[in-house]
N, CA, C and O atoms as a Tinker XYZ file with bonds, in Angstrom:
   456  protein
     1  N     10.860000  -25.474000   25.466000    73     2
     2  CA    11.406000  -25.017000   24.199000    64     1     3
     3  C     10.846000  -23.618000   23.918000    63     2     4     5
     4  O      9.726000  -23.483000   23.424000    81     3
     5  N     11.623000  -22.588000   24.232000    73     3     6
     6  CA    11.147000  -21.219000   24.075000    64     5     7
     7  C     11.499000  -20.620000   22.713000    63     6     8     9
     8  O     11.218000  -19.448000   22.465000    81     7
     9  N     12.103000  -21.400000   21.840000    73     7    10
    10  CA    12.429000  -20.891000   20.506000    64     9    11
    11  C     11.169000  -20.545000   19.711000    63    10    12    13
    12  O     11.149000  -19.552000   18.985000    81    11
    13  N     10.123000  -21.355000   19.844000    73    11    14
    14  CA     8.891000  -21.070000   19.111000    64    13    15
    15  C      8.268000  -19.760000   19.594000    63    14    16    17
    16  O      7.791000  -18.966000   18.784000    81    15
    17  N      8.269000  -19.535000   20.893000    73    15    18
    18  CA     7.769000  -18.273000   21.429000    64    17    19
    19  C      8.597000  -17.095000   20.953000    63    18    20    21
    20  O      8.060000  -16.029000   20.651000    81    19
    21  N      9.903000  -17.287000   20.888000    73    19    22
    22  CA    10.796000  -16.233000   20.396000    64    21    23
    23  C     10.472000  -15.907000   18.944000    63    22    24    25
    24  O     10.367000  -14.738000   18.574000    81    23
    25  N     10.315000  -16.936000   18.128000    73    23    26
    26  CA     9.988000  -16.722000   16.712000    64    25    27
    27  C      8.646000  -16.007000   16.575000    63    26    28    29
    28  O      8.515000  -15.085000   15.770000    81    27
    29  N      7.664000  -16.419000   17.343000    73    27    30
    30  CA     6.351000  -15.762000   17.264000    64    29    31
    31  C      6.443000  -14.292000   17.665000    63    30    32    33
    32  O      5.805000  -13.440000   17.047000    81    31
    33  N      7.230000  -13.994000   18.692000    73    31    34
    34  CA     7.434000  -12.599000   19.110000    64    33    35
    35  C      8.088000  -11.790000   17.980000    63    34    36    37
    36  O      7.642000  -10.685000   17.673000    81    35
    37  N      9.135000  -12.334000   17.366000    73    35    38
    38  CA     9.831000  -11.632000   16.286000    64    37    39
    39  C      8.880000  -11.399000   15.112000    63    38    40    41
    40  O      8.858000  -10.309000   14.540000    81    39
    41  N      8.107000  -12.400000   14.756000    73    39    42
    42  CA     7.141000  -12.249000   13.656000    64    41    43
    43  C      6.157000  -11.128000   13.982000    63    42    44    45
    44  O      5.899000  -10.274000   13.134000    81    43
    45  N      5.609000  -11.118000   15.187000    73    43    46
    46  CA     4.653000  -10.071000   15.570000    64    45    47
    47  C      5.272000   -8.685000   15.471000    63    46    48    49
    48  O      4.656000   -7.763000   14.936000    81    47
    49  N      6.488000   -8.536000   15.986000    73    47    50
    50  CA     7.156000   -7.228000   15.976000    64    49    51
    51  C      7.462000   -6.762000   14.553000    63    50    52    53
    52  O      7.257000   -5.594000   14.223000    81    51
    53  N      7.948000   -7.664000   13.720000    73    51    54
    54  CA     8.292000   -7.294000   12.342000    64    53    55
    55  C      7.028000   -6.966000   11.558000    63    54    56    57
    56  O      7.016000   -6.008000   10.785000    81    55
    57  N      5.975000   -7.739000   11.742000    73    55    58
    58  CA     4.732000   -7.448000   11.027000    64    57    59
    59  C      4.141000   -6.101000   11.447000    63    58    60    61
    60  O      3.565000   -5.399000   10.616000    81    59
    61  N      4.276000   -5.729000   12.724000    73    59    62
    62  CA     3.828000   -4.397000   13.161000    64    61    63
    63  C      4.599000   -3.306000   12.426000    63    62    64    65
    64  O      4.014000   -2.326000   11.967000    81    63
    65  N      5.917000   -3.481000   12.317000    73    63    66
    66  CA     6.739000   -2.495000   11.605000    64    65    67
    67  C      6.376000   -2.415000   10.132000    63    66    68    69
    68  O      6.345000   -1.327000    9.557000    81    67
    69  N      6.102000   -3.556000    9.519000    73    67    70
    70  CA     5.710000   -3.582000    8.111000    64    69    71
    71  C      4.454000   -2.741000    7.918000    63    70    72    73
    72  O      4.379000   -1.928000    6.996000    81    71
    73  N      3.478000   -2.936000    8.781000    73    71    74
    74  CA     2.223000   -2.194000    8.652000    64    73    75
    75  C      2.398000   -0.709000    8.976000    63    74    76    77
    76  O      1.844000    0.145000    8.283000    81    75
    77  N      3.162000   -0.398000   10.022000    73    75    78
    78  CA     3.363000    0.998000   10.416000    64    77    79
    79  C      4.075000    1.817000    9.348000    63    78    80    81
    80  O      3.809000    3.009000    9.194000    81    79
    81  N      4.983000    1.174000    8.609000    73    79    82
    82  CA     5.803000    1.899000    7.636000    64    81    83
    83  C      5.421000    1.585000    6.189000    63    82    84    85
    84  O      6.147000    1.943000    5.261000    81    83
    85  N      4.294000    0.922000    5.999000    73    83    86
    86  CA     3.798000    0.588000    4.657000    64    85    87
    87  C      4.863000   -0.088000    3.792000    63    86    88    89
    88  O      5.039000    0.267000    2.627000    81    87
    89  N      5.559000   -1.048000    4.358000    73    87    90
    90  CA     6.587000   -1.778000    3.623000    64    89    91
    91  C      5.938000   -2.849000    2.771000    63    90    92    93
    92  O      4.840000   -3.320000    3.071000    81    91
    93  N      6.623000   -3.229000    1.709000    73    91    94
    94  CA     6.064000   -4.252000    0.823000    64    93    95
    95  C      6.876000   -5.544000    0.828000    63    94    96    97
    96  O      6.328000   -6.625000    0.612000    81    95
    97  N      8.178000   -5.434000    1.074000    73    95    98
    98  CA     9.043000   -6.610000    1.038000    64    97    99
    99  C      9.967000   -6.600000    2.255000    63    98   100   101
   100  O     10.579000   -5.580000    2.572000    81    99
   101  N     10.062000   -7.744000    2.931000    73    99   102
   102  CA    11.049000   -7.937000    3.993000    64   101   103
   103  C     11.948000   -9.072000    3.526000    63   102   104   105
   104  O     11.539000  -10.233000    3.487000    81   103
   105  N     13.181000   -8.718000    3.172000    73   103   106
   106  CA    14.109000   -9.718000    2.633000    64   105   107
   107  C     14.704000  -10.590000    3.733000    63   106   108   109
   108  O     14.850000  -11.801000    3.570000    81   107
   109  N     15.048000   -9.954000    4.866000    73   107   110
   110  CA    15.657000  -10.736000    5.947000    64   109   111
   111  C     15.455000  -10.063000    7.298000    63   110   112   113
   112  O     15.215000   -8.859000    7.395000    81   111
   113  N     15.562000  -10.880000    8.327000    73   111   114
   114  CA    15.558000  -10.420000    9.709000    64   113   115
   115  C     16.804000  -11.004000   10.354000    63   114   116   117
   116  O     17.043000  -12.209000   10.274000    81   115
   117  N     17.603000  -10.149000   10.994000    73   115   118
   118  CA    18.808000  -10.617000   11.682000    64   117   119
   119  C     18.547000  -10.571000   13.175000    63   118   120   121
   120  O     18.184000   -9.534000   13.730000    81   119
   121  N     18.739000  -11.716000   13.814000    73   119   122
   122  CA    18.530000  -11.848000   15.246000    64   121   123
   123  C     19.864000  -12.138000   15.911000    63   122   124   125
   124  O     20.585000  -13.046000   15.497000    81   123
   125  N     20.198000  -11.364000   16.948000    73   123   126
   126  CA    21.391000  -11.648000   17.751000    64   125   127
   127  C     20.947000  -12.481000   18.948000    63   126   128   129
   128  O     19.981000  -12.145000   19.633000    81   127
   129  N     21.670000  -13.573000   19.186000    73   127   130
   130  CA    21.321000  -14.478000   20.275000    64   129   131
   131  C     22.543000  -14.675000   21.156000    63   130   132   133
   132  O     23.604000  -15.078000   20.679000    81   131
   133  N     22.389000  -14.388000   22.444000    73   131   134
   134  CA    23.469000  -14.576000   23.397000    64   133   135
   135  C     23.818000  -16.042000   23.548000    63   134   136   137
   136  O     22.937000  -16.901000   23.569000    81   135
   137  N     25.113000  -16.327000   23.653000    73   135   138
   138  CA    25.538000  -17.721000   23.673000    64   137   139
   139  C     25.180000  -18.463000   24.956000    63   138   140   141
   140  O     25.296000  -19.687000   24.999000    81   139
   141  N     24.747000  -17.755000   26.007000    73   139   142
   142  CA    24.270000  -18.432000   27.209000    64   141   143
   143  C     22.787000  -18.121000   27.463000    63   142   144   145
   144  O     22.315000  -18.213000   28.596000    81   143
   145  N     22.068000  -17.759000   26.414000    73   143   146
   146  CA    20.650000  -17.414000   26.536000    64   145   147
   147  C     19.766000  -18.640000   26.664000    63   146   148   149
   148  O     18.619000  -18.533000   27.099000    81   147
   149  N     20.275000  -19.787000   26.297000    73   147   150
   150  CA    19.462000  -20.992000   26.300000    64   149   151
   151  C     18.672000  -21.171000   25.015000    63   150   152   153
   152  O     17.944000  -22.153000   24.868000    81   151
   153  N     18.805000  -20.248000   24.098000    73   151   154
   154  CA    18.116000  -20.333000   22.807000    64   153   155
   155  C     19.041000  -21.026000   21.812000    63   154   156   157
   156  O     20.205000  -20.652000   21.672000    81   155
   157  N     18.519000  -22.029000   21.128000    73   155   158
   158  CA    19.305000  -22.795000   20.159000    64   157   159
   159  C     19.100000  -22.172000   18.774000    63   158   160   161
   160  O     17.999000  -22.233000   18.227000    81   159
   161  N     20.151000  -21.575000   18.205000    73   159   162
   162  CA    20.009000  -20.893000   16.916000    64   161   163
   163  C     19.425000  -21.774000   15.801000    63   162   164   165
   164  O     18.619000  -21.303000   14.998000    81   163
   165  N     19.820000  -23.023000   15.751000    73   163   166
   166  CA    19.313000  -23.917000   14.706000    64   165   167
   167  C     17.801000  -24.097000   14.830000    63   166   168   169
   168  O     17.099000  -24.185000   13.823000    81   167
   169  N     17.299000  -24.151000   16.072000    73   167   170
   170  CA    15.852000  -24.278000   16.283000    64   169   171
   171  C     15.132000  -23.005000   15.857000    63   170   172   173
   172  O     14.036000  -23.062000   15.300000    81   171
   173  N     15.754000  -21.853000   16.122000    73   171   174
   174  CA    15.156000  -20.583000   15.706000    64   173   175
   175  C     14.947000  -20.583000   14.194000    63   174   176   177
   176  O     13.869000  -20.237000   13.711000    81   175
   177  N     15.973000  -20.969000   13.459000    73   175   178
   178  CA    15.882000  -20.984000   11.991000    64   177   179
   179  C     14.831000  -21.994000   11.531000    63   178   180   181
   180  O     14.033000  -21.699000   10.641000    81   179
   181  N     14.829000  -23.181000   12.135000    73   179   182
   182  CA    13.835000  -24.198000   11.759000    64   181   183
   183  C     12.415000  -23.712000   12.028000    63   182   184   185
   184  O     11.546000  -23.839000   11.165000    81   183
   185  N     12.168000  -23.157000   13.218000    73   183   186
   186  CA    10.842000  -22.641000   13.545000    64   185   187
   187  C     10.470000  -21.475000   12.646000    63   186   188   189
   188  O      9.321000  -21.359000   12.218000    81   187
   189  N     11.434000  -20.613000   12.357000    73   187   190
   190  CA    11.182000  -19.483000   11.457000    64   189   191
   191  C     10.715000  -19.990000   10.093000    63   190   192   193
   192  O      9.716000  -19.517000    9.552000    81   191
   193  N     11.442000  -20.946000    9.554000    73   191   194
   194  CA    11.095000  -21.469000    8.227000    64   193   195
   195  C      9.710000  -22.106000    8.212000    63   194   196   197
   196  O      9.038000  -22.098000    7.180000    81   195
   197  N      9.282000  -22.650000    9.330000    73   195   198
   198  CA     7.940000  -23.216000    9.433000    64   197   199
   199  C      6.903000  -22.105000    9.626000    63   198   200   201
   200  O      5.889000  -22.079000    8.929000    81   199
   201  N      7.149000  -21.200000   10.555000    73   199   202
   202  CA     6.157000  -20.190000   10.934000    64   201   203
   203  C      5.967000  -19.103000    9.888000    63   202   204   205
   204  O      4.860000  -18.589000    9.732000    81   203
   205  N      7.018000  -18.745000    9.174000    73   203   206
   206  CA     6.895000  -17.634000    8.209000    64   205   207
   207  C      5.902000  -17.948000    7.106000    63   206   208   209
   208  O      5.310000  -17.034000    6.533000    81   207
   209  N      5.709000  -19.218000    6.798000    73   207   210
   210  CA     4.772000  -19.617000    5.741000    64   209   211
   211  C      3.328000  -19.296000    6.117000    63   210   212   213
   212  O      2.456000  -19.236000    5.251000    81   211
   213  N      3.079000  -19.091000    7.410000    73   211   214
   214  CA     1.734000  -18.810000    7.892000    64   213   215
   215  C      1.493000  -17.312000    8.109000    63   214   216   217
   216  O      0.446000  -16.918000    8.623000    81   215
   217  N      2.467000  -16.475000    7.717000    73   215   218
   218  CA     2.356000  -15.049000    7.955000    64   217   219
   219  C      1.801000  -14.325000    6.736000    63   218   220   221
   220  O      1.701000  -14.874000    5.639000    81   219
   221  N      1.453000  -13.088000    6.974000    73   219   222
   222  CA     0.921000  -12.259000    5.889000    64   221   223
   223  C      2.032000  -11.641000    5.041000    63   222   224   225
   224  O      1.901000  -11.550000    3.820000    81   223
   225  N      3.143000  -11.209000    5.690000    73   223   226
   226  CA     4.171000  -10.448000    4.993000    64   225   227
   227  C      5.535000  -11.137000    4.894000    63   226   228   229
   228  O      6.380000  -10.691000    4.117000    81   227
   229  N      5.771000  -12.184000    5.638000    73   227   230
   230  CA     7.132000  -12.704000    5.797000    64   229   231
   231  C      7.359000  -14.067000    5.160000    63   230   232   233
   232  O      8.307000  -14.763000    5.523000    81   231
   233  N      6.532000  -14.452000    4.243000    73   231   234
   234  CA     6.618000  -15.796000    3.675000    64   233   235
   235  C      7.946000  -16.094000    2.986000    63   234   236   237
   236  O      8.391000  -17.242000    2.976000    81   235
   237  N      8.577000  -15.088000    2.418000    73   235   238
   238  CA     9.857000  -15.296000    1.722000    64   237   239
   239  C     11.038000  -14.679000    2.478000    63   238   240   241
   240  O     12.121000  -14.520000    1.914000    81   239
   241  N     10.836000  -14.338000    3.732000    73   239   242
   242  CA    11.863000  -13.651000    4.514000    64   241   243
   243  C     12.846000  -14.640000    5.124000    63   242   244   245
   244  O     12.453000  -15.652000    5.704000    81   243
   245  N     14.128000  -14.331000    4.984000    73   243   246
   246  CA    15.192000  -15.164000    5.543000    64   245   247
   247  C     15.496000  -14.736000    6.979000    63   246   248   249
   248  O     15.505000  -13.547000    7.294000    81   247
   249  N     15.741000  -15.717000    7.838000    73   247   250
   250  CA    16.186000  -15.443000    9.207000    64   249   251
   251  C     17.696000  -15.614000    9.249000    63   250   252   253
   252  O     18.226000  -16.661000    8.877000    81   251
   253  N     18.382000  -14.569000    9.707000    73   251   254
   254  CA    19.826000  -14.632000    9.914000    64   253   255
   255  C     20.072000  -14.567000   11.418000    63   254   256   257
   256  O     19.409000  -13.814000   12.132000    81   255
   257  N     21.028000  -15.359000   11.892000    73   255   258
   258  CA    21.319000  -15.405000   13.321000    64   257   259
   259  C     22.792000  -15.089000   13.539000    63   258   260   261
   260  O     23.671000  -15.651000   12.885000    81   259
   261  N     23.040000  -14.171000   14.480000    73   259   262
   262  CA    24.401000  -13.839000   14.884000    64   261   263
   263  C     24.570000  -14.188000   16.355000    63   262   264   265
   264  O     23.688000  -13.917000   17.170000    81   263
   265  N     25.707000  -14.790000   16.690000    73   263   266
   266  CA    25.984000  -15.133000   18.081000    64   265   267
   267  C     26.509000  -13.904000   18.807000    63   266   268   269
   268  O     27.382000  -13.193000   18.309000    81   267
   269  N     25.962000  -13.668000   19.990000    73   267   270
   270  CA    26.421000  -12.590000   20.858000    64   269   271
   271  C     27.213000  -13.245000   21.986000    63   270   272   273
   272  O     26.649000  -13.964000   22.811000    81   271
   273  N     28.509000  -12.996000   22.019000    73   271   274
   274  CA    29.371000  -13.667000   22.984000    64   273   275
   275  C     29.035000  -13.267000   24.417000    63   274   276   277
   276  O     28.681000  -12.122000   24.701000    81   275
   277  N     29.155000  -14.243000   25.305000    73   275   278
   278  CA    28.907000  -14.007000   26.726000    64   277   279
   279  C     30.158000  -13.400000   27.355000    63   278   280   281
   280  O     31.274000  -13.871000   27.134000    81   279
   281  N     29.947000  -12.341000   28.148000    73   279   282
   282  CA    31.044000  -11.635000   28.823000    64   281   283
   283  C     30.677000  -11.513000   30.301000    63   282   284   285
   284  O     29.549000  -11.170000   30.653000    81   283
   285  N     31.649000  -11.801000   31.145000    73   283   286
   286  CA    31.460000  -11.717000   32.589000    64   285   287
   287  C     32.373000  -10.634000   33.159000    63   286   288   289
   288  O     33.495000  -10.435000   32.695000    81   287
   289  N     31.861000   -9.942000   34.176000    73   287   290
   290  CA    32.605000   -8.880000   34.848000    64   289   291
   291  C     33.014000   -9.359000   36.239000    63   290   292   293
   292  O     32.219000   -9.977000   36.947000    81   291
   293  N     34.253000   -9.074000   36.626000    73   291   294
   294  CA    34.761000   -9.416000   37.952000    64   293   295
   295  C     34.706000   -8.176000   38.848000    63   294   296   297
   296  O     35.322000   -7.152000   38.549000    81   295
   297  N     33.969000   -8.283000   39.938000    73   295   298
   298  CA    33.865000   -7.159000   40.878000    64   297   299
   299  C     35.151000   -6.952000   41.665000    63   298   300   301
   300  O     35.397000   -5.860000   42.176000    81   299
   301  N     35.954000   -7.972000   41.764000    73   299   302
   302  CA    37.185000   -7.885000   42.550000    64   301   303
   303  C     38.275000   -7.092000   41.821000    63   302   304   305
   304  O     38.858000   -6.167000   42.386000    81   303
   305  N     38.543000   -7.458000   40.569000    73   303   306
   306  CA    39.629000   -6.793000   39.844000    64   305   307
   307  C     39.135000   -5.825000   38.768000    63   306   308   309
   308  O     39.926000   -5.064000   38.212000    81   307
   309  N     37.838000   -5.848000   38.474000    73   307   310
   310  CA    37.273000   -4.907000   37.518000    64   309   311
   311  C     37.481000   -5.258000   36.060000    63   310   312   313
   312  O     37.243000   -4.426000   35.185000    81   311
   313  N     37.917000   -6.468000   35.784000    73   311   314
   314  CA    38.144000   -6.877000   34.393000    64   313   315
   315  C     36.975000   -7.701000   33.882000    63   314   316   317
   316  O     36.186000   -8.249000   34.652000    81   315
   317  N     36.885000   -7.772000   32.546000    73   315   318
   318  CA    35.899000   -8.632000   31.907000    64   317   319
   319  C     36.617000   -9.795000   31.241000    63   318   320   321
   320  O     37.810000   -9.727000   30.943000    81   319
   321  N     35.855000  -10.872000   31.016000    73   319   322
   322  CA    36.456000  -12.050000   30.392000    64   321   323
   323  C     35.381000  -12.886000   29.703000    63   322   324   325
   324  O     34.185000  -12.670000   29.899000    81   323
   325  N     35.829000  -13.843000   28.894000    73   323   326
   326  CA    34.936000  -14.729000   28.151000    64   325   327
   327  C     34.262000  -15.714000   29.110000    63   326   328   329
   328  O     34.927000  -16.525000   29.754000    81   327
   329  N     32.953000  -15.630000   29.190000    73   327   330
   330  CA    32.198000  -16.492000   30.096000    64   329   331
   331  C     32.320000  -17.962000   29.727000    63   330   332   333
   332  O     32.515000  -18.809000   30.599000    81   331
   333  N     32.205000  -18.266000   28.455000    73   331   334
   334  CA    32.216000  -19.665000   28.019000    64   333   335
   335  C     33.560000  -20.338000   28.304000    63   334   336   337
   336  O     33.617000  -21.547000   28.528000    81   335
   337  N     34.604000  -19.579000   28.295000    73   335   338
   338  CA    35.938000  -20.150000   28.499000    64   337   339
   339  C     36.266000  -20.322000   29.981000    63   338   340   341
   340  O     36.909000  -21.301000   30.361000    81   339
   341  N     35.830000  -19.381000   30.820000    73   339   342
   342  CA    36.248000  -19.380000   32.223000    64   341   343
   343  C     35.111000  -19.551000   33.227000    63   342   344   345
   344  O     35.367000  -19.716000   34.419000    81   343
   345  N     33.873000  -19.517000   32.772000    73   343   346
   346  CA    32.691000  -19.662000   33.638000    64   345   347
   347  C     32.650000  -18.563000   34.702000    63   346   348   349
   348  O     32.812000  -17.386000   34.382000    81   347
   349  N     32.435000  -18.939000   35.960000    73   347   350
   350  CA    32.213000  -17.956000   37.019000    64   349   351
   351  C     33.507000  -17.474000   37.685000    63   350   352   353
   352  O     33.499000  -16.438000   38.350000    81   351
   353  N     34.591000  -18.185000   37.525000    73   351   354
   354  CA    35.838000  -17.820000   38.206000    64   353   355
   355  C     36.706000  -16.946000   37.303000    63   354   356   357
   356  O     37.052000  -17.337000   36.188000    81   355
   357  N     37.052000  -15.761000   37.798000    73   355   358
   358  CA    37.850000  -14.797000   37.037000    64   357   359
   359  C     39.232000  -15.390000   36.717000    63   358   360   361
   360  O     39.920000  -15.868000   37.620000    81   359
   361  N     39.639000  -15.363000   35.451000    73   359   362
   362  CA    40.949000  -15.906000   35.099000    64   361   363
   363  C     42.117000  -15.013000   35.547000    63   362   364   365
   364  O     43.267000  -15.452000   35.562000    81   363
   365  N     41.818000  -13.776000   35.905000    73   363   366
   366  CA    42.871000  -12.834000   36.292000    64   365   367
   367  C     43.189000  -12.889000   37.789000    63   366   368   369
   368  O     44.355000  -12.916000   38.181000    81   367
   369  N     42.137000  -12.905000   38.623000    73   367   370
   370  CA    42.382000  -12.854000   40.074000    64   369   371
   371  C     41.798000  -14.049000   40.828000    63   370   372   373
   372  O     41.941000  -14.152000   42.047000    81   371
   373  N     41.136000  -14.952000   40.090000    73   371   374
   374  CA    40.541000  -16.174000   40.658000    64   373   375
   375  C     39.348000  -15.908000   41.586000    63   374   376   377
   376  O     38.947000  -16.796000   42.338000    81   375
   377  N     38.793000  -14.731000   41.543000    73   375   378
   378  CA    37.629000  -14.388000   42.360000    64   377   379
   379  C     36.368000  -15.040000   41.791000    63   378   380   381
   380  O     36.267000  -15.285000   40.589000    81   379
   381  N     35.419000  -15.312000   42.674000    73   379   382
   382  CA    34.100000  -15.796000   42.260000    64   381   383
   383  C     33.059000  -14.684000   42.351000    63   382   384   385
   384  O     31.872000  -14.930000   42.134000    81   383
   385  N     33.487000  -13.473000   42.667000    73   383   386
   386  CA    32.581000  -12.322000   42.732000    64   385   387
   387  C     32.426000  -11.727000   41.340000    63   386   388   389
   388  O     32.937000  -10.648000   41.042000    81   387
   389  N     31.712000  -12.456000   40.505000    73   387   390
   390  CA    31.561000  -12.089000   39.105000    64   389   391
   391  C     30.085000  -12.113000   38.721000    63   390   392   393
   392  O     29.258000  -12.728000   39.395000    81   391
   393  N     29.779000  -11.431000   37.626000    73   391   394
   394  CA    28.421000  -11.519000   37.097000    64   393   395
   395  C     28.434000  -11.295000   35.585000    63   394   396   397
   396  O     29.304000  -10.621000   35.033000    81   395
   397  N     27.446000  -11.882000   34.954000    73   395   398
   398  CA    27.289000  -11.818000   33.500000    64   397   399
   399  C     26.831000  -10.428000   33.090000    63   398   400   401
   400  O     25.868000   -9.900000   33.646000    81   399
   401  N     27.520000   -9.832000   32.116000    73   399   402
   402  CA    27.087000   -8.514000   31.629000    64   401   403
   403  C     26.561000   -8.566000   30.196000    63   402   404   405
   404  O     25.923000   -7.619000   29.736000    81   403
   405  N     26.823000   -9.656000   29.494000    73   403   406
   406  CA    26.361000   -9.793000   28.108000    64   405   407
   407  C     26.318000  -11.261000   27.743000    63   406   408   409
   408  O     27.161000  -12.046000   28.177000    81   407
   409  N     25.321000  -11.630000   26.933000    73   407   410
   410  CA    25.289000  -12.983000   26.394000    64   409   411
   411  C     24.081000  -13.798000   26.785000    63   410   412   413
   412  O     23.939000  -14.947000   26.366000    81   411
   413  N     23.190000  -13.201000   27.602000    73   411   414
   414  CA    21.988000  -13.916000   28.013000    64   413   415
   415  C     20.742000  -13.402000   27.284000    63   414   416   417
   416  O     19.632000  -13.865000   27.544000    81   415
   417  N     20.927000  -12.464000   26.391000    73   415   418
   418  CA    19.806000  -11.812000   25.744000    64   417   419
   419  C     19.648000  -12.247000   24.286000    63   418   420   421
   420  O     20.493000  -12.942000   23.721000    81   419
   421  N     18.541000  -11.810000   23.709000    73   419   422
   422  CA    18.378000  -11.895000   22.263000    64   421   423
   423  C     17.713000  -10.605000   21.819000    63   422   424   425
   424  O     16.953000   -9.993000   22.570000    81   423
   425  N     18.009000  -10.197000   20.583000    73   423   426
   426  CA    17.410000   -8.957000   20.081000    64   425   427
   427  C     17.361000   -8.974000   18.569000    63   426   428   429
   428  O     18.177000   -9.605000   17.896000    81   427
   429  N     16.375000   -8.260000   18.062000    73   427   430
   430  CA    16.304000   -8.057000   16.618000    64   429   431
   431  C     17.349000   -6.996000   16.281000    63   430   432   433
   432  O     17.243000   -5.852000   16.723000    81   431
   433  N     18.345000   -7.371000   15.509000    73   431   434
   434  CA    19.422000   -6.446000   15.175000    64   433   435
   435  C     19.085000   -5.634000   13.926000    63   434   436   437
   436  O     19.331000   -4.430000   13.861000    81   435
   437  N     18.514000   -6.328000   12.937000    73   435   438
   438  CA    18.318000   -5.654000   11.650000    64   437   439
   439  C     17.148000   -6.271000   10.902000    63   438   440   441
   440  O     16.918000   -7.479000   10.954000    81   439
   441  N     16.424000   -5.419000   10.214000    73   439   442
   442  CA    15.362000   -5.857000    9.322000    64   441   443
   443  C     15.660000   -5.248000    7.963000    63   442   444   445
   444  O     15.691000   -4.026000    7.817000    81   443
   445  N     15.876000   -6.087000    6.983000    73   443   446
   446  CA    16.136000   -5.617000    5.628000    64   445   447
   447  C     14.808000   -5.585000    4.888000    63   446   448   449
   448  O     14.239000   -6.628000    4.566000    81   447
   449  N     14.316000   -4.370000    4.620000    73   447   450
   450  CA    12.973000   -4.230000    4.045000    64   449   451
   451  C     12.912000   -3.070000    3.063000    63   450   452   453
   452  O     13.788000   -2.206000    3.021000    81   451
   453  N     11.826000   -3.087000    2.261000    73   451   454
   454  CA    11.560000   -1.999000    1.318000    64   453   455
   455  C     10.075000   -1.653000    1.375000    63   454   456
   456  O      9.622000   -0.760000    0.660000    81   455
């Protein structure tokens, strides 16, 4: 279960920014999570709600999660397509010479702070 590690990483990064920029309030953190990243968004929110209570600056901060769609590229025909719908086989040319170009990552998209 790597959601707890992800939450701890996000907390560390946001708290560093709070200190570096002398911020006083962090209203929300928006995290983009790729749909094939293996990270369960509901677990992220649950862990966030538990872990933020133990922080110095983020006790009242909301976690927002946005899904980042998985996209696969076909080396044979050069087109992209929805990974979740078609998996590894290109729907255009039926090639298996494909690779994931988006959707396996997670990133902090936005921090709403003052």
